[in-house]
N, C-alpha and C positions, 0 to 999 in steps of 0.2 A: 504494499499499500503505499508507504513512504519511499520506497525505491523509485516511483514514478514522480511524487511530488518534489521530494527533496534529494532524489538520486542518494539515498542513506539506506542500504539493504540491512536489515535485522533492527531497525529502529521500531520501538514499542510506542513512543509518544515523548512529549516534554513534561517535566517534573517542577512545579512551582508551588508558591504558598501566597494566598492573598488572606485579607481580613476584613470583618464586617464590625460596624460599629453597634455595641450593645449599650443603648441608652439607659436602660432600667437596671443595670448591673447592681446587685446589693452592696453596700458599703462595706461589709466584711470581706467581699471578694475583689474590692478595687485594687487592692494591692497585688494581685495575683494576675488580673486582667488588663489593668492600666499600664500600658509601656512608654515607649516614646512618643506614642501618638497623642499622650495628654489626655486620652479618655479610655474607656474600657473596649477592648476588642477581643474577637474570636477569630482563630485562624482557620482556614481549609487549605488542606493540602490535596493537589488533583495532578492527574496525568491527563493530557489533552492530545489528541492527534490533529492532523492537518484539516480534517473536516470539522474541527471544534467538538468531536465526540469525547465525552468525559469516560474514560476508562477505570478511573481509580479516584475515590474521594474520601479522604478523613477530615472529619469536622468536630470541633470542641475544644482544640488546643487552646490555652490561655495566651493571651496578646503579647505577653512579656517574654515568650519563646521566640528564638530566632529559627531559622530554616534547619540548621543543624539538629537543635534541641527537638523540634517537631519530627524531624526524619528518624532520631533514635526511639520516638514512641509511634511511628508510623506502622499501620496495618500492612502498608507495602514492605517493610522491612521485615516484618513478622512472616508475611507469606514467601519471602525469599528464605527465610531460616527454616522453616516448617516443612519447605518442600513444595507447595502449592505452585509457587511461581514457575518451577521446572516443568509444569504440564504445558506450558505455552513456548518452550524451548524448541527452536528448529535451527537448520542448518543454513548459513549463508555465506557468500565469500566476499572478500575485501582485499584488493590488490593481489589476487591470485591465492590469498590464503583463506582457509576454511575456519569458521566460527560456529559455536553451536548456543551461545547464550546473548540472546537479544538484549538491547540496552535501552536506557532512557536518556533524553538529553537534559542536561542540567547546567544551571549557573556555576560561578567560579567558588561560591561558598560551600558546597558539597565536597565531600571527600571523594578521592580517586578510587572507584570502585570497578569491579571487572564487569559491572551492569550499569555504570554511568559514563556517558561522554561528554564531559566537560569542556569550556572554550580554552583557548590558548590566550593566556593571560598576558605574556610578554612577549608577541612575535618579533623575532629577529629576521627570519627568513622570508622568501616569498612563499614557500609552502606554508609556513605559519600563518602569514597574513591572510592568504586565500582560504585556509580553513577556519581561522577566526570570523571572517564574514560569513561563511556559509553556516558555521555551527550557530552563531547568533540569530541570523536570519530564521532557520529552522525553529530555534528555542521560542521564537515569537508566538508559535502557536499557541501556547498555554497563556500568554499575555492576551491575544485575540480572544481566547475562550472564556477568560475570566471577564473581559470587556463587554462581549457580546452577552454573557450570562447576566451582567448588572444592568446592562441596557433593557434586556427582555423583562427583568423583574427587579424593578426600582426599590424594592423592598430591602434588597441587598446595599443598594447605594445610600440610602436613608439610614439614620438610626433606628435599630430595631428596637421596639418598645415592649416586647414580651419578658417576662420575668423570670421563667424558668428554662433553663439551659436545654432541657429536653424537647421543650417546645420549639426553640430556635434551631436545634438539631433537625427535626423532622421538616421544620419550614424550609432550610436549606437544601436537603436531600430532594425535598419535593421538587425544588426549582431545577435542579440537577437532572431528575428524571423527567420533568417537562421540556426541558432543554434537549435531552437527548431523543426525546420522541420527535421534536421539530428538526432535528438535524436529520433522522432516519428519514422522514417525509421528504426534506429538501433533497438528500442524496438520490431518493428514489425518483423524485420529477426530473432533476437535472440529468439523470442518466449518467453520473459520473461513475457508479459502481453497481455490482448487483445489488438490486432493492433488498434482497433477502439476507446481505452480508450481515448487517447488525443483528437482526433477528435471529440467524442462524447461531451467532456467537454468544447472543444472551441464552439462547435454548441449551447451548452446550455448557455454559457456565452453570445453568441451573441443575443440569443432570449431574456435572461434578459436584455440585455443592450437596445434591443428595446422596451420592455415592460417599462423600467425605462423611456425612451424618452417619450413614450404615456402617462405616469403618470405626468410627469413634464409638459408636454402640459396642463393637467387638472388642475394642480397647486394643488397638494394634500393640502398643507397648504396655507390657505388664506392669503392675503395681509393685512387682518385687524389685529389690534393689539392683539385681542385674539388668531388669528390662529399664529401670529409671536411668542407669549408667549408659546402656545402648541409646537411648534418647539424646542423653547429653552428648555422647560422642558424635552423633549425626549433626546436632546443632552446631556443635564446634568445627566439623569439617566443612559445613556451608559456610560458617563465618569466616574461615581461613580463605575459602575460595572467592568470597565475595570481596573482602577486604584485601585484595591482591593489586598492589601497586604496579607491579610489573605487568600483570595482564592487563590493566587499565591503560598503562602506557603504550603496549603492543597494540591494542585495540585502536588508540588514538592516531599513532604512526600509520597503521595501515589505512585508516579512514582519511587521513592527509593525503596520502599518495593516491587513493582511489578518487576523491572529489577533485583533486588537481588534473588527473588524467580525464576525467569527465568532462572538465571546463576547457582545458586548453590541449589536451592531446597527450601522448605518451612521450612525444619528441620533446615537449616543454618541460617534462620531467627533469631532463638533465641539468636545466637551469634553476629549477626550483629551490635549491639550496643556497643560492646567491643571497646575500644581503639585502633588506628591503629598500635601502635608498629611497627612491621615487616611485616604487612599485604602487601602483594602485589596483587590486583585485578586481575592482569594477569595471575598470575600462582596459584591462591587460588584453 
């Protein structure tokens, strides 16, 4: 899907955080929810694709948390550690190299993970400069998604007057569900993709959730000390694979060369390692 839109095989979407203003936050919670915005806010973390479809959403984090603190409490991280995220793994090729772990685009504050593709913060070569432009342009999907969501549902733009956090949670999740329904209809009408694409994905996720419930009833991991130790070992293994700096760097280097070849051809790759100087990736 993103291979056609951004020429990035293996991309699942763009990850970022936005916040909504909680007007009637109780005084006892002001210190927890009132951050640098000088007002109480609640954070929403989401993954959005180029069609502005929300694939993931976690809401309810206090406004004093930054993106890293929210990521460490995210359901997306939990899915990567408990193995559910591996159900959507598939193989793709970058610069002639095979990969089997799809990734999310993130901004510079996130850590270097094997499933994250961050920007080039300090580009020095033409290859780095071109990648910086392409990565930041593709990552704008999530910013556009938040903007469109708030324009459709102005309740997210104005201070929310509800008192209970559970009510606000259901309100925000409802706006995301309605937004996804609109995106599905728009994609179907524009014939950009198969109209059953999103529906089939949702049906598959529902089937997987039901299977997960059945497995949890059987208690895959025994409650014995040996079973708990096995579960800990699996989580520790996935954690080590996820927080792999070398794997993240290998993915980024391969993506740099892939995008540069897609834009300028393989012949231009010979001079991609030259210094930036007056290089402009937009007019090269």
